C-alpha positions, 0 to 999 in steps of 0.5 A: 917348270918350277918344282917348288910350286904345290903339285896342284898349282903346277901347269899342265904338261901340255902348257908350252914354254915361252921358249917353245912358242918363240921357236915355233912362231919365229920360224917356218917349220914342218912336222915329221909324222909317222902315224905313231903315238909320239908324232901324233901327239906332236902334230895334234898338240901343234893344232891345239896351239893354233886353235887357241891362238898361241901359235900363228902360222899361215900354212902348217905342214906335216910330212908322213914317211910311208915305208910301204910296209906300214901296218894297215890299222896305223896307216888308216888312222894316220890317213884319217888324221891327215884328211881332217887336218887338211880341212883345218888348213894343214898342208899334208905330204907323203914321202916313200922310199924308191924301189931300191930302198924298200925293206924287203927289196933290200933283204931278198933282192940285194941280200942285206942282212936283217937287223938284229933286235936291240942293235945300237948303231944306225939301222940300214933299214931306217936310213934306207926306208925313212931318212933317205926319202925325208932327205930328198923331201928336205931338198925340195924346201926353199930356205931354212925350214925347221923340222919339228920332231916328236921324239921323246925321252923315256921310250927306252934306255937305248933311245935316251942314250942316243938322244943325249949323245951328239954325233953318234952313229944312230942317225936320225934319232940321236943328237938332240941336246938337253931341253934347255937348248932344244935346237940342234944346228937350228934345224931340228926341234923336239918340243915334247921331248920331256913328255912322259909316256903317261902324258902322251896317253893322257893327251891322245885319249883326251885326258886334259882340261875340259876347255882343251877337250872342247877345242879338240874334241873332233881330233881326240875322237881320232887319236883315241884309236891309237890308245886301243891300237897300242893296247895301252895299260896305265897303272895307278899313280906313283908316290909324289911325282912318280909317274904311273907305269904305262905299257904299250905294244911296239910297232915298226914295219910289218915284220920288222926284224929289229923288233923281236917276235915276242912283240908281235902280239895283241888284239890286232893279230887275235882279231885277224887270225890270218895275220898269225902267219906274220910270226913266221917272218921271224923264222926267215930272219933267223935263217937269213942270219945263219952263217951257212946262208951268208957270205962270210970270210972264214977269218971274220965270222963276226961280220954281217955278210950278205945273204947268199943268192941260193938262200934268197932264192930258197927263202923268197917263196916262203915270204910270198906264201906268208904274204898271201896267207896274211893278206898284206902287201910286203913286196909287189 
């Protein structure tokens, strides 16, 4: 983007670069989809490029990773969008973890320690519930298929560091090169990596040119739901090129140990009083992490040892009580 142009003459943020169009049009690809705001922006942006003949592909594809403990309101929006895109010619597939890979099965069945919030290394739960199922899916693809990812800079300082670091231990979120060389090993491409959060919000809410809204009106009716779900709050415009401040909720798996209990708030819980029971899950994680509940060598107390069988047997009924009270499925 030429920053020497007057601000009014700059192209909209969603205008694809020639390099992006060349990349997407020259390879077979599949979009990684989670149902969150960033991957939804990616998939619907690709659909706009298709409808406006900027991208030509016989069968656009996306694959949704379903951990089995996704929030129902996010899952419902993702399902509706996939159903809608299927009618537009997309091939939509869903991958799921094996029973031995599921979050709650690993914690209470195998005794793996719940991840602490803010951990910088690769989360075992991300590898187990998301990456392993996606890797199995990738092995079913014939030829070298490009993976389109909705990962972006600006989500957090921790994630930005992972994106800029090649070969780090963070796994699937790291190793993307700078925007001028967006393909890593010819297999992963993040075309919206430089979109700001305020731009993601504008796209999902239809805050774009009139001609784009007209082409995508049916899709924006669905994506607008995410603005409400994430409880997005957008501040006033900053000075010059400073983007407005945007705040939004964070979502992981239901009861995600890697997201602090203070994040589990918002209208969804207020509108569903029984879901307040989910906050008690964080008491379980705190108990699981206690040294007396874990197998820890005396000389190496900093190690994250497995949860003792006695502790798991004691805490598991509490998990089932929370599940029944909240009315959501955590284990079957």
